[in-house]
C-alpha positions as YAML, in Angstrom:
chain: A
units: angstrom
residues:
- id: 1
  name: MET
  ca: [0.22, -0.28, -0.20]
- id: 2
  name: LYS
  ca: [1.49, 3.33, -1.29]
- id: 3
  name: ALA
  ca: [0.96, 6.39, 0.63]
- id: 4
  name: PRO
  ca: [-1.81, 8.34, -0.12]
- id: 5
  name: PHE
  ca: [-0.34, 11.73, -0.41]
- id: 6
  name: ALA
  ca: [-1.55, 13.18, -4.17]
- id: 7
  name: ALA
  ca: [1.96, 15.11, -4.65]
- id: 8
  name: SER
  ca: [4.53, 13.14, -6.46]
- id: 9
  name: LEU
  ca: [8.13, 13.52, -7.45]
- id: 10
  name: ALA
  ca: [8.76, 15.65, -10.35]
- id: 11
  name: ARG
  ca: [10.83, 13.82, -13.14]
- id: 12
  name: ARG
  ca: [13.36, 17.26, -14.02]
- id: 13
  name: LEU
  ca: [17.25, 15.46, -14.56]
- id: 14
  name: ASN
  ca: [18.19, 14.78, -17.76]
- id: 15
  name: LEU
  ca: [21.24, 13.00, -19.09]
- id: 16
  name: PRO
  ca: [24.32, 15.79, -18.34]
- id: 17
  name: LEU
  ca: [22.34, 17.34, -14.66]
- id: 18
  name: LEU
  ca: [22.34, 13.70, -14.29]
- id: 19
  name: VAL
  ca: [26.17, 13.04, -14.93]
- id: 20
  name: LEU
  ca: [27.54, 16.00, -12.55]
- id: 21
  name: TYR
  ca: [25.17, 14.65, -10.14]
- id: 22
  name: GLY
  ca: [26.99, 11.23, -10.10]
- id: 23
  name: LEU
  ca: [30.24, 13.16, -10.52]
- id: 24
  name: GLY
  ca: [29.66, 15.22, -7.55]
- id: 25
  name: VAL
  ca: [28.86, 12.53, -5.32]
- id: 26
  name: THR
  ca: [31.72, 10.28, -6.84]
- id: 27
  name: VAL
  ca: [34.58, 13.20, -7.45]
- id: 28
  name: GLY
  ca: [34.22, 14.18, -3.16]
- id: 29
  name: ALA
  ca: [36.54, 15.89, -1.48]
- id: 30
  name: GLY
  ca: [38.35, 12.91, -0.63]
- id: 31
  name: ILE
  ca: [40.35, 12.44, -3.97]
- id: 32
  name: TYR
  ca: [41.72, 15.78, -2.35]
- id: 33
  name: VAL
  ca: [43.46, 13.34, 0.13]
- id: 34
  name: LEU
  ca: [43.51, 9.72, -1.27]
- id: 35
  name: ILE
  ca: [45.78, 11.12, -4.01]
- id: 36
  name: GLY
  ca: [48.34, 11.74, -1.19]
- id: 37
  name: GLU
  ca: [47.99, 8.30, 0.55]
- id: 38
  name: ILE
  ca: [48.12, 6.18, -2.44]
- id: 39
  name: GLY
  ca: [51.28, 8.50, -4.57]
- id: 40
  name: HIS
  ca: [53.11, 7.08, -1.44]
- id: 41
  name: SER
  ca: [51.86, 4.06, -0.77]
- id: 42
  name: ALA
  ca: [52.03, 3.07, -4.88]
- id: 43
  name: GLY
  ca: [55.06, 5.44, -6.59]
- id: 44
  name: VAL
  ca: [55.22, 5.42, -9.77]
- id: 45
  name: PHE
  ca: [52.58, 2.32, -9.91]
- id: 46
  name: SER
  ca: [49.56, 4.79, -8.09]
- id: 47
  name: PRO
  ca: [48.01, 5.90, -11.52]
- id: 48
  name: TYR
  ca: [47.71, 2.25, -12.13]
- id: 49
  name: ALA
  ca: [46.09, 1.29, -8.76]
- id: 50
  name: PHE
  ca: [43.43, 3.83, -9.89]
- id: 51
  name: LEU
  ca: [42.32, 1.62, -13.18]
- id: 52
  name: LEU
  ca: [42.40, -1.18, -10.72]
- id: 53
  name: ALA
  ca: [40.23, 0.40, -8.26]
- id: 54
  name: ALA
  ca: [37.64, 1.16, -11.30]
- id: 55
  name: LEU
  ca: [37.99, -2.64, -12.92]
- id: 56
  name: LEU
  ca: [37.17, -4.14, -9.34]
- id: 57
  name: ILE
  ca: [34.06, -1.41, -9.29]
- id: 58
  name: ALA
  ca: [33.33, -2.11, -12.92]
- id: 59
  name: PRO
  ca: [30.68, -5.00, -11.94]
- id: 60
  name: THR
  ca: [28.89, -3.37, -9.54]
- id: 61
  name: THR
  ca: [28.19, -0.65, -11.40]
- id: 62
  name: TYR
  ca: [27.24, -2.58, -14.46]
- id: 63
  name: SER
  ca: [24.27, -4.18, -11.36]
- id: 64
  name: PHE
  ca: [23.37, -0.77, -9.65]
- id: 65
  name: ALA
  ca: [22.55, -0.09, -13.93]
- id: 66
  name: LYS
  ca: [21.10, -3.56, -14.95]
- id: 67
  name: LEU
  ca: [18.88, -3.07, -11.57]
- id: 68
  name: VAL
  ca: [17.09, 0.64, -11.69]
- id: 69
  name: VAL
  ca: [16.68, 0.06, -15.17]
- id: 70
  name: ARG
  ca: [13.69, -2.47, -13.86]
- id: 71
  name: PHE
  ca: [13.34, -0.85, -11.17]
- id: 72
  name: PRO
  ca: [13.16, 3.04, -11.14]
- id: 73
  name: VAL
  ca: [12.29, 4.44, -7.74]
- id: 74
  name: SER
  ca: [13.75, 5.95, -5.04]
- id: 75
  name: ALA
  ca: [15.42, 4.04, -1.93]
- id: 76
  name: GLY
  ca: [16.77, 1.71, -5.34]
- id: 77
  name: GLU
  ca: [19.00, -0.46, -3.29]
- id: 78
  name: ALA
  ca: [16.11, -1.39, -0.68]
- id: 79
  name: ARG
  ca: [13.61, -2.22, -3.38]
- id: 80
  name: TYR
  ca: [16.35, -4.62, -5.60]
- id: 81
  name: VAL
  ca: [17.23, -6.46, -2.39]
- id: 82
  name: GLU
  ca: [13.72, -7.30, -2.12]
- id: 83
  name: GLU
  ca: [13.15, -8.35, -5.25]
- id: 84
  name: GLY
  ca: [16.03, -10.42, -5.47]
- id: 85
  name: PHE
  ca: [16.18, -11.76, -2.13]
- id: 86
  name: ARG
  ca: [12.02, -11.44, -1.58]
- id: 87
  name: GLN
  ca: [12.74, -10.53, 2.00]
- id: 88
  name: LYS
  ca: [10.87, -7.03, 2.91]
- id: 89
  name: TRP
  ca: [12.89, -7.08, 6.54]
- id: 90
  name: LEU
  ca: [16.22, -7.69, 4.66]
- id: 91
  name: ALA
  ca: [15.09, -4.23, 2.34]
- id: 92
  name: ILE
  ca: [14.39, -2.16, 5.31]
- id: 93
  name: VAL
  ca: [17.47, -2.59, 6.44]
- id: 94
  name: ILE
  ca: [19.64, -2.22, 3.80]
- id: 95
  name: GLY
  ca: [17.13, 1.23, 3.25]
- id: 96
  name: LEU
  ca: [17.86, 2.43, 6.70]
- id: 97
  name: LEU
  ca: [21.79, 1.35, 6.32]
- id: 98
  name: VAL
  ca: [21.93, 3.47, 2.96]
- id: 99
  name: ALA
  ca: [19.89, 6.49, 4.42]
- id: 100
  name: SER
  ca: [22.21, 6.55, 7.83]
- id: 101
  name: ALA
  ca: [25.46, 6.13, 5.51]
- id: 102
  name: GLY
  ca: [24.44, 9.42, 3.92]
- id: 103
  name: ILE
  ca: [23.34, 11.11, 6.62]
- id: 104
  name: VAL
  ca: [27.05, 10.10, 8.49]
- id: 105
  name: SER
  ca: [28.64, 11.38, 6.02]
- id: 106
  name: SER
  ca: [26.89, 14.47, 5.62]
- id: 107
  name: ALA
  ca: [28.09, 14.79, 9.09]
- id: 108
  name: THR
  ca: [31.37, 13.85, 8.66]
- id: 109
  name: ILE
  ca: [31.71, 16.20, 5.93]
- id: 110
  name: SER
  ca: [29.82, 19.54, 7.53]
- id: 111
  name: VAL
  ca: [32.48, 19.12, 10.75]
- id: 112
  name: GLY
  ca: [35.41, 18.40, 8.23]
- id: 113
  name: SER
  ca: [34.70, 21.42, 6.00]
- id: 114
  name: ILE
  ca: [34.45, 24.08, 8.64]
- id: 115
  name: GLY
  ca: [38.03, 24.42, 9.63]
- id: 116
  name: TYR
  ca: [38.32, 25.43, 5.65]
- id: 117
  name: VAL
  ca: [35.61, 27.99, 5.61]
- id: 118
  name: GLN
  ca: [36.71, 29.47, 8.80]
- id: 119
  name: GLU
  ca: [39.57, 31.02, 7.27]
- id: 120
  name: PHE
  ca: [37.55, 32.75, 5.12]
- id: 121
  name: ILE
  ca: [34.60, 33.61, 7.65]
- id: 122
  name: SER
  ca: [34.81, 34.11, 11.44]
- id: 123
  name: ILE
  ca: [32.10, 32.19, 13.13]
- id: 124
  name: PRO
  ca: [31.64, 29.98, 15.59]
- id: 125
  name: SER
  ca: [31.78, 26.30, 14.69]
- id: 126
  name: PRO
  ca: [28.90, 24.84, 16.15]
- id: 127
  name: LEU
  ca: [27.22, 27.89, 14.17]
- id: 128
  name: LEU
  ca: [28.73, 27.76, 11.21]
- id: 129
  name: VAL
  ca: [27.96, 23.42, 10.78]
- id: 130
  name: THR
  ca: [24.38, 25.08, 11.39]
- id: 131
  name: LEU
  ca: [24.06, 27.54, 8.50]
- id: 132
  name: ILE
  ca: [26.20, 24.82, 6.75]
- id: 133
  name: ILE
  ca: [23.13, 22.08, 7.18]
- id: 134
  name: VAL
  ca: [20.43, 25.23, 7.01]
- id: 135
  name: VAL
  ca: [21.20, 26.15, 3.76]
- id: 136
  name: PHE
  ca: [21.96, 23.16, 1.91]
- id: 137
  name: THR
  ca: [18.72, 22.00, 3.52]
- id: 138
  name: GLY
  ca: [17.04, 24.96, 2.29]
- id: 139
  name: LEU
  ca: [18.10, 23.94, -1.16]
- id: 140
  name: ALA
  ca: [17.48, 20.56, -1.16]
- id: 141
  name: ILE
  ca: [13.65, 21.58, -0.46]
- id: 142
  name: LEU
  ca: [13.39, 24.10, -2.62]
- id: 143
  name: GLY
  ca: [13.13, 21.43, -5.91]
- id: 144
  name: ILE
  ca: [15.02, 19.04, -7.75]
- id: 145
  name: GLN
  ca: [15.53, 21.15, -10.44]
- id: 146
  name: ALA
  ca: [17.07, 23.89, -8.25]
- id: 147
  name: SER
  ca: [19.58, 21.56, -5.87]
- id: 148
  name: ALA
  ca: [20.91, 19.39, -8.86]
- id: 149
  name: ILE
  ca: [21.71, 22.92, -10.63]
- id: 150
  name: ALA
  ca: [23.77, 23.81, -7.35]
- id: 151
  name: ALA
  ca: [25.68, 20.68, -7.29]
- id: 152
  name: ALA
  ca: [26.19, 20.81, -11.01]
- id: 153
  name: VAL
  ca: [27.96, 24.33, -10.44]
- id: 154
  name: LEU
  ca: [29.86, 23.33, -7.77]
- id: 155
  name: THR
  ca: [30.54, 19.35, -9.30]
- id: 156
  name: LEU
  ca: [32.04, 21.59, -12.27]
- id: 157
  name: ILE
  ca: [33.91, 23.76, -10.19]
- id: 158
  name: GLU
  ca: [35.47, 20.64, -8.47]
- id: 159
  name: VAL
  ca: [36.20, 18.99, -11.71]
- id: 160
  name: GLY
  ca: [37.25, 22.24, -13.16]
- id: 161
  name: GLY
  ca: [40.20, 22.21, -10.19]
- id: 162
  name: LEU
  ca: [41.53, 19.25, -11.43]
- id: 163
  name: LEU
  ca: [41.35, 19.72, -14.87]
- id: 164
  name: LEU
  ca: [43.20, 22.97, -14.10]
- id: 165
  name: ILE
  ca: [45.57, 20.08, -12.24]
- id: 166
  name: ILE
  ca: [46.17, 18.37, -14.98]
- id: 167
  name: GLY
  ca: [46.58, 21.12, -17.88]
- id: 168
  name: GLY
  ca: [48.95, 23.21, -15.55]
- id: 169
  name: GLY
  ca: [51.06, 19.82, -15.03]
- id: 170
  name: PHE
  ca: [51.56, 19.14, -18.55]
- id: 171
  name: ILE
  ca: [51.92, 23.05, -19.51]
- id: 172
  name: SER
  ca: [54.48, 22.86, -16.64]
- id: 173
  name: ASP
  ca: [56.74, 20.44, -17.83]
- id: 174
  name: THR
  ca: [55.23, 17.89, -20.21]
- id: 175
  name: PRO
  ca: [57.96, 15.56, -20.53]
- id: 176
  name: ALA
  ca: [58.43, 14.38, -16.90]
- id: 177
  name: ILE
  ca: [54.14, 13.83, -17.22]
- id: 178
  name: TRP
  ca: [55.35, 11.33, -20.64]
- id: 179
  name: GLU
  ca: [58.11, 9.48, -18.46]
- id: 180
  name: GLY
  ca: [55.97, 9.48, -15.64]
- id: 181
  name: MET
  ca: [53.06, 7.73, -17.50]
- id: 182
  name: LYS
  ca: [56.19, 5.67, -18.99]
- id: 183
  name: ALA
  ca: [57.90, 4.68, -15.62]
- id: 184
  name: PRO
  ca: [55.92, 1.48, -14.43]
- id: 185
  name: PHE
  ca: [56.53, -0.17, -17.57]
- id: 186
  name: VAL
  ca: [61.07, 0.61, -17.25]
- id: 187
  name: THR
  ca: [61.19, -0.18, -13.96]
- id: 188
  name: PHE
  ca: [58.44, -2.83, -12.79]
- id: 189
  name: GLU
  ca: [58.98, -5.26, -10.56]
- id: 190
  name: PHE
  ca: [57.37, -8.57, -9.29]
- id: 191
  name: HIS
  ca: [56.69, -6.86, -6.37]
- id: 192
  name: ALA
  ca: [54.74, -3.77, -7.78]
- id: 193
  name: ILE
  ca: [51.64, -6.54, -8.22]
- id: 194
  name: GLY
  ca: [51.26, -6.11, -4.37]
- id: 195
  name: LEU
  ca: [51.85, -2.85, -4.36]
- id: 196
  name: ILE
  ca: [49.11, -2.11, -7.45]
- id: 197
  name: GLY
  ca: [46.70, -4.10, -5.30]
- id: 198
  name: ALA
  ca: [47.25, -2.87, -1.90]
- id: 199
  name: SER
  ca: [46.68, 0.71, -3.28]
- id: 200
  name: ALA
  ca: [44.09, -0.55, -5.49]
- id: 201
  name: VAL
  ca: [41.59, -1.32, -1.81]
- id: 202
  name: LEU
  ca: [42.58, 2.33, -1.05]
- id: 203
  name: ALA
  ca: [41.94, 3.54, -4.50]
- id: 204
  name: PHE
  ca: [38.34, 2.18, -4.81]
- id: 205
  name: TYR
  ca: [37.03, 4.37, -1.69]
- id: 206
  name: ALA
  ca: [37.99, 7.49, -4.32]
- id: 207
  name: PHE
  ca: [34.77, 5.70, -6.98]
- id: 208
  name: ILE
  ca: [32.06, 5.01, -4.27]
- id: 209
  name: GLY
  ca: [29.35, 7.10, -4.62]
- id: 210
  name: PHE
  ca: [28.45, 6.58, -8.12]
- id: 211
  name: GLU
  ca: [25.30, 4.40, -6.28]
- id: 212
  name: ASP
  ca: [23.70, 7.11, -5.04]
- id: 213
  name: MET
  ca: [22.52, 8.21, -8.49]
- id: 214
  name: VAL
  ca: [19.71, 5.86, -8.47]
- id: 215
  name: ASN
  ca: [17.97, 7.64, -5.33]
- id: 216
  name: VAL
  ca: [16.79, 10.39, -7.99]
- id: 217
  name: ALA
  ca: [15.23, 7.88, -10.19]
- id: 218
  name: GLU
  ca: [12.02, 8.86, -9.69]
- id: 219
  name: GLU
  ca: [13.25, 12.53, -10.36]
- id: 220
  name: VAL
  ca: [14.39, 11.87, -14.43]
- id: 221
  name: LYS
  ca: [13.21, 11.95, -17.57]
- id: 222
  name: GLU
  ca: [13.18, 8.12, -19.23]
- id: 223
  name: PRO
  ca: [15.02, 6.80, -16.49]
- id: 224
  name: GLU
  ca: [15.17, 3.20, -18.40]
- id: 225
  name: LYS
  ca: [17.39, 5.19, -21.39]
- id: 226
  name: ILE
  ca: [19.41, 7.27, -19.50]
- id: 227
  name: PHE
  ca: [20.66, 6.03, -16.49]
- id: 228
  name: PRO
  ca: [22.95, 3.20, -18.34]
- id: 229
  name: PRO
  ca: [24.70, 5.57, -20.06]
- id: 230
  name: ALA
  ca: [25.14, 7.47, -16.48]
- id: 231
  name: ILE
  ca: [26.17, 6.11, -14.89]
- id: 232
  name: ALA
  ca: [28.96, 4.28, -17.53]
- id: 233
  name: ILE
  ca: [30.11, 8.63, -18.17]
- id: 234
  name: THR
  ca: [30.44, 8.96, -14.85]
- id: 235
  name: LEU
  ca: [32.70, 6.10, -14.08]
- id: 236
  name: LEU
  ca: [35.14, 6.67, -17.33]
- id: 237
  name: VAL
  ca: [35.10, 10.35, -16.36]
- id: 238
  name: THR
  ca: [36.21, 9.60, -13.14]
- id: 239
  name: VAL
  ca: [38.80, 7.30, -13.80]
- id: 240
  name: VAL
  ca: [40.34, 9.52, -16.02]
- id: 241
  name: LEU
  ca: [40.58, 12.56, -14.12]
- id: 242
  name: TYR
  ca: [42.53, 10.08, -11.17]
- id: 243
  name: PHE
  ca: [44.42, 8.29, -13.81]
- id: 244
  name: LEU
  ca: [46.20, 12.14, -14.92]
- id: 245
  name: VAL
  ca: [46.09, 13.82, -11.85]
- id: 246
  name: SER
  ca: [47.57, 10.74, -10.07]
- id: 247
  name: THR
  ca: [50.24, 10.37, -12.91]
- id: 248
  name: ILE
  ca: [50.57, 14.15, -12.58]
- id: 249
  name: SER
  ca: [51.31, 14.65, -8.67]
- id: 250
  name: ILE
  ca: [54.08, 11.56, -8.91]
- id: 251
  name: SER
  ca: [55.70, 13.28, -11.97]
- id: 252
  name: LEU
  ca: [56.26, 17.01, -10.34]
- id: 253
  name: VAL
  ca: [56.17, 16.12, -6.08]
- id: 254
  name: GLY
  ca: [57.42, 12.22, -5.79]
- id: 255
  name: GLN
  ca: [56.48, 9.66, -3.59]
- id: 256
  name: ASP
  ca: [57.69, 10.69, -0.23]
- id: 257
  name: GLU
  ca: [56.26, 14.24, -0.39]
- id: 258
  name: LEU
  ca: [53.19, 13.34, -1.03]
- id: 259
  name: GLY
  ca: [52.89, 11.00, 1.76]
- id: 260
  name: LYS
  ca: [53.63, 13.97, 3.53]
- id: 261
  name: ALA
  ca: [51.96, 16.88, 2.13]
- id: 262
  name: GLY
  ca: [48.94, 17.85, 4.41]
- id: 263
  name: ALA
  ca: [47.06, 18.98, 1.54]
- id: 264
  name: PRO
  ca: [48.74, 17.25, -1.68]
- id: 265
  name: ILE
  ca: [46.26, 18.84, -3.93]
- id: 266
  name: SER
  ca: [47.39, 22.34, -3.14]
- id: 267
  name: LEU
  ca: [51.27, 21.31, -3.17]
- id: 268
  name: ILE
  ca: [50.98, 19.88, -6.99]
- id: 269
  name: ALA
  ca: [49.40, 23.47, -7.99]
- id: 270
  name: GLU
  ca: [52.29, 25.26, -6.26]
- id: 271
  name: ARG
  ca: [54.33, 22.68, -8.00]
- id: 272
  name: THR
  ca: [53.08, 23.77, -11.34]
- id: 273
  name: GLY
  ca: [54.02, 27.32, -11.27]
- id: 274
  name: LEU
  ca: [50.88, 28.09, -12.50]
- id: 275
  name: ILE
  ca: [48.40, 27.73, -10.42]
- id: 276
  name: SER
  ca: [47.58, 28.58, -6.92]
- id: 277
  name: PRO
  ca: [47.62, 26.80, -3.98]
- id: 278
  name: ASP
  ca: [44.80, 28.94, -2.33]
- id: 279
  name: LEU
  ca: [42.68, 28.36, -5.26]
- id: 280
  name: LEU
  ca: [42.83, 24.94, -5.15]
- id: 281
  name: SER
  ca: [42.06, 24.48, -1.17]
- id: 282
  name: GLY
  ca: [38.89, 26.72, -2.56]
- id: 283
  name: ILE
  ca: [37.58, 23.86, -4.58]
- id: 284
  name: GLY
  ca: [38.37, 21.37, -1.98]
- id: 285
  name: VAL
  ca: [36.13, 23.04, 0.11]
- id: 286
  name: LEU
  ca: [33.69, 23.65, -2.85]
- id: 287
  name: ALA
  ca: [33.52, 19.97, -3.22]
- id: 288
  name: ALA
  ca: [33.14, 19.25, 0.68]
- id: 289
  name: LEU
  ca: [29.79, 21.55, 1.07]
- id: 290
  name: ASN
  ca: [28.67, 19.97, -2.88]
- id: 291
  name: GLY
  ca: [29.05, 16.32, -0.99]
- id: 292
  name: ILE
  ca: [26.22, 17.99, 2.05]
- id: 293
  name: LEU
  ca: [23.92, 18.96, -0.34]
- id: 294
  name: ILE
  ca: [23.90, 16.01, -2.09]
- id: 295
  name: GLN
  ca: [23.88, 13.59, 0.72]
- id: 296
  name: ILE
  ca: [21.23, 15.13, 1.88]
- id: 297
  name: ILE
  ca: [19.58, 14.78, -0.87]
- id: 298
  name: MET
  ca: [19.90, 11.10, -1.35]
- id: 299
  name: ALA
  ca: [19.30, 10.25, 2.37]
- id: 300
  name: SER
  ca: [16.06, 11.85, 2.12]
- id: 301
  name: ARG
  ca: [14.81, 10.39, -1.16]
- id: 302
  name: VAL
  ca: [15.50, 6.68, 0.34]
- id: 303
  name: LEU
  ca: [13.52, 7.95, 3.61]
- id: 304
  name: TYR
  ca: [10.47, 8.82, 0.79]
- id: 305
  name: GLY
  ca: [11.09, 5.69, -1.45]
- id: 306
  name: LEU
  ca: [10.92, 3.03, 1.76]
- id: 307
  name: SER
  ca: [7.56, 4.97, 2.96]
- id: 308
  name: ARG
  ca: [6.23, 4.56, -0.30]
- id: 309
  name: GLN
  ca: [7.05, 1.04, -0.73]
- id: 310
  name: ALA
  ca: [5.03, 1.13, 2.62]
- id: 311
  name: GLU
  ca: [8.50, 0.07, 4.70]
- id: 312
  name: MET
  ca: [8.01, 3.02, 7.02]
- id: 313
  name: PRO
  ca: [5.65, 5.79, 8.20]
- id: 314
  name: GLN
  ca: [3.71, 7.72, 5.61]
- id: 315
  name: PHE
  ca: [4.22, 10.62, 6.73]
- id: 316
  name: LEU
  ca: [7.76, 10.24, 5.35]
- id: 317
  name: SER
  ca: [6.85, 10.50, 1.79]
- id: 318
  name: TYR
  ca: [4.48, 13.38, 1.77]
- id: 319
  name: VAL
  ca: [5.77, 15.77, -0.92]
- id: 320
  name: HIS
  ca: [5.30, 19.34, -1.32]
- id: 321
  name: PRO
  ca: [2.68, 19.96, -4.20]
- id: 322
  name: ARG
  ca: [4.80, 22.82, -5.05]
- id: 323
  name: THR
  ca: [8.57, 22.29, -4.84]
- id: 324
  name: HIS
  ca: [8.07, 18.75, -5.36]
- id: 325
  name: THR
  ca: [9.90, 17.42, -2.46]
- id: 326
  name: PRO
  ca: [9.59, 15.28, 0.02]
- id: 327
  name: ILE
  ca: [10.12, 17.97, 2.87]
- id: 328
  name: THR
  ca: [9.28, 16.09, 5.78]
- id: 329
  name: ALA
  ca: [11.83, 13.41, 4.96]
- id: 330
  name: THR
  ca: [14.39, 16.15, 3.71]
- id: 331
  name: VAL
  ca: [13.73, 18.36, 7.25]
- id: 332
  name: ILE
  ca: [14.32, 14.92, 9.35]
- id: 333
  name: VAL
  ca: [17.59, 14.03, 6.91]
- id: 334
  name: ALA
  ca: [18.92, 18.18, 8.02]
- id: 335
  name: ALA
  ca: [18.25, 17.33, 12.03]
- id: 336
  name: VAL
  ca: [19.95, 13.99, 12.56]
- id: 337
  name: THR
  ca: [22.42, 15.52, 10.46]
- id: 338
  name: LEU
  ca: [22.93, 18.56, 12.78]
- id: 339
  name: VAL
  ca: [22.66, 16.39, 16.45]
- id: 340
  name: LEU
  ca: [25.17, 13.85, 14.92]
- id: 341
  name: ALA
  ca: [27.09, 16.96, 13.42]
- id: 342
  name: LEU
  ca: [26.83, 18.93, 17.06]
- id: 343
  name: ALA
  ca: [27.08, 16.25, 19.49]
- id: 344
  name: PHE
  ca: [29.06, 12.95, 18.12]
- id: 345
  name: PRO
  ca: [32.33, 12.23, 17.68]
- id: 346
  name: LEU
  ca: [31.81, 10.91, 13.96]
- id: 347
  name: ALA
  ca: [35.20, 8.81, 13.04]
- id: 348
  name: ARG
  ca: [33.76, 5.95, 14.19]
- id: 349
  name: LEU
  ca: [30.82, 6.21, 12.06]
- id: 350
  name: ALA
  ca: [32.55, 7.67, 9.09]
- id: 351
  name: GLU
  ca: [34.39, 4.23, 8.71]
- id: 352
  name: THR
  ca: [31.89, 2.18, 9.22]
- id: 353
  name: THR
  ca: [29.71, 3.97, 6.22]
- id: 354
  name: SER
  ca: [32.19, 2.53, 3.91]
- id: 355
  name: GLN
  ca: [31.82, -1.15, 5.21]
- id: 356
  name: ILE
  ca: [27.67, -0.89, 5.22]
- id: 357
  name: THR
  ca: [28.70, 0.34, 1.24]
- id: 358
  name: PHE
  ca: [30.03, -3.09, 1.19]
- id: 359
  name: VAL
  ca: [27.54, -4.52, 2.70]
- id: 360
  name: VAL
  ca: [25.01, -3.03, 0.02]
- id: 361
  name: PHE
  ca: [27.13, -3.75, -3.07]
- id: 362
  name: THR
  ca: [27.20, -7.32, -2.03]
- id: 363
  name: LEU
  ca: [23.49, -8.07, -1.68]
- id: 364
  name: VAL
  ca: [22.74, -5.91, -4.71]
- id: 365
  name: ASN
  ca: [25.09, -7.98, -6.55]
- id: 366
  name: GLY
  ca: [23.12, -11.01, -5.08]
- id: 367
  name: ALA
  ca: [19.92, -9.78, -5.51]
- id: 368
  name: LEU
  ca: [20.88, -9.01, -9.48]
- id: 369
  name: ILE
  ca: [22.02, -12.58, -9.63]
- id: 370
  name: ALA
  ca: [19.05, -13.70, -8.00]
- id: 371
  name: ILE
  ca: [16.91, -12.13, -10.24]
- id: 372
  name: THR
  ca: [18.81, -13.22, -13.53]
- id: 373
  name: LEU
  ca: [18.21, -17.17, -12.52]
- id: 374
  name: ARG
  ca: [14.83, -16.72, -11.46]
- id: 375
  name: GLU
  ca: [13.98, -15.82, -15.02]
- id: 376
  name: ALA
  ca: [16.21, -17.92, -16.44]
- id: 377
  name: GLY
  ca: [14.14, -20.91, -14.72]
- id: 378
  name: TRP
  ca: [16.66, -22.04, -12.63]
- id: 379
  name: LYS
  ca: [15.77, -24.51, -10.18]
- id: 380
  name: LEU
  ca: [17.39, -25.28, -6.58]
- id: 381
  name: GLY
  ca: [19.97, -28.28, -7.27]
- id: 382
  name: GLN
  ca: [21.29, -27.48, -11.25]
- id: 383
  name: VAL
  ca: [24.17, -26.19, -11.57]
- id: 384
  name: PRO
  ca: [23.54, -22.36, -12.78]
- id: 385
  name: SER
  ca: [25.33, -21.15, -16.13]
- id: 386
  name: PHE
  ca: [28.02, -19.03, -14.92]
- id: 387
  name: GLN
  ca: [27.76, -16.82, -18.13]
- id: 388
  name: ILE
  ca: [24.90, -15.38, -17.60]
- id: 389
  name: ILE
  ca: [25.49, -14.44, -14.10]
- id: 390
  name: ALA
  ca: [29.30, -13.82, -14.34]
- id: 391
  name: ILE
  ca: [29.77, -9.46, -13.72]
- id: 392
  name: PRO
  ca: [27.52, -9.94, -11.03]
- id: 393
  name: ALA
  ca: [28.92, -13.13, -9.67]
- id: 394
  name: LEU
  ca: [32.31, -10.82, -9.80]
- id: 395
  name: GLY
  ca: [30.97, -7.53, -8.27]
- id: 396
  name: ALA
  ca: [29.59, -9.65, -5.42]
- id: 397
  name: LEU
  ca: [33.16, -11.19, -4.87]
- id: 398
  name: GLY
  ca: [34.86, -8.39, -5.15]
- id: 399
  name: SER
  ca: [32.84, -6.17, -2.91]
- id: 400
  name: VAL
  ca: [32.99, -8.82, 0.43]
- id: 401
  name: ALA
  ca: [37.05, -9.43, -0.52]
- id: 402
  name: LEU
  ca: [37.27, -5.31, -0.24]
- id: 403
  name: MET
  ca: [34.87, -5.61, 2.94]
- id: 404
  name: LEU
  ca: [37.43, -8.52, 5.19]
- id: 405
  name: VAL
  ca: [40.06, -6.28, 3.59]
- id: 406
  name: SER
  ca: [38.43, -3.26, 5.39]
- id: 407
  name: LEU
  ca: [37.86, -4.90, 8.61]
- id: 408
  name: MET
  ca: [42.00, -5.99, 8.80]
...
């Protein structure tokens, strides 16, 4: 039974806006830090660690693309799991875990960004956190088109910062960049396989976020047509950006310095001699703020979707008739985010969100396997054709392996 409210979400997102939404949540502030850690651990092999990480996550992006076309609804992961395993309780748990991860992520980013913002505005931390969350909640309530355009602008600035690094790197020392690209093949030794593998696990975190795209499915025009290319473009653009930025970072800065740098992107900008480090720091702040907006949108849509599927209280599915946004769910997400940001130590919670993501990835891949086998007429006791489930099976195995590594 669906909630009785007459108003519904409005389909306002086209392919460019959906891609920018996906890039905004995937190419987040994390890369501004991870580029240093991965460069330090993998050295000249760091670009290839990003390539391997992209290959590891590709089967899971395939599963999400296949399932969102079948079930273009908010709280997508919960719906996929319910359709696959036919266990309502498991779907509710997954939906709540996804929403919780989004809320904790938003609170963590809010707290983490205030130090940078205070360099420009002298406001007490509690008041600043409150203002940040209130402003972005207001944007989320205004309507998906307004908030998506705001997120798109911030994403363009964020990606623009990485493009500045890439362009500045090639202009300042093109021979060094080409040498950096060739170095892994010149210096390759057997132990490099271990370096690339270990660093790829860390690089995998820089690709997490694309999955949030499916939770705005009810606000996308022609989701069955738009989602597969949108997810593919998001992954492709992300891996190209990461590969080039990591190549430039290791070519211009070096392995040891990257490991010691508190703000590696700013250091890379400085080494180009063409880009202001302060400009890149400012872009990093905008990247963080963009993450807050997108996580609030995502978590509110999950609660809305669970309510529409009669798995949460009906008041959460109230949509304002003018803005066509789930106002009740959005306000609740914002309120919980604010309480967490002001009152709780978030370090451990933030670590837990990545483990939640691996659980969700495993179950979503498993759901596609179950649906595919059911449609193929598979019976218990039969040996399934691996060909029809190969890609989601690889996604599930990879997610389990990464989850185990993250717990070590």
